[in-house]
Residue, then its C-alpha position, 0 to 999 in steps of 0.5 A: x780532402x776533395x780532388x779538384x781539376x788538374x788532379x790537385x787537392x783543394x789544399x794544394x790549390x789553396x797553396x797556389x792561391x796564396x802566391x797569386x797576389x805576391x810571393x809567399x813564404x813557406x810558412x804562409x804556404x803552410x798556413x794556406x794549406x791548413x797544415x800546422x807543421x811541414x809534413x811529408x805530404x806538404x813538402x811533396x806537394x810544394x816539390x810537385x808544384x815546383x817541378x810542374x812549373x806552377x811555382x818558382x823560387x824567388x832565390x833559386x840559387x839559395x833554396x834554403x835561404x831564410x828569405x826564400x819566397x815562392x812565386x806563382x808562374x805564368x803556368x800557375x796563373x793559367x791553371x788558377x784561371x782555368x779553375x775559376x772558369x770551371x775548366x781544366 
C-alpha cells in the first residue's frame, strides 16, 4: 500500500476518515481499512492514532466496552484537512 503525507498508509488515512462525520466502532474502522479481521498491523495503527492524539475513545475509562467508539480529535481533523489541501 502507498505511503501518504504524514507517514501514514492510505488505509490508515481511511481509518481517520471513517471517524470524520461521527464516532465509529472498531468494526467500522476495520471495514474502512479494508481488513476483514483485526490483524496486529491494524491494532498497532489504531494504537498509534490514539498515541498521536489523532483519535480518542468515547469511553476512555472502559477501553474494552462493547459500546466503545473512536472519535476524530482536533489534531486528526487538522491532519485530514492538510491532506485534502495537499499539505503535510
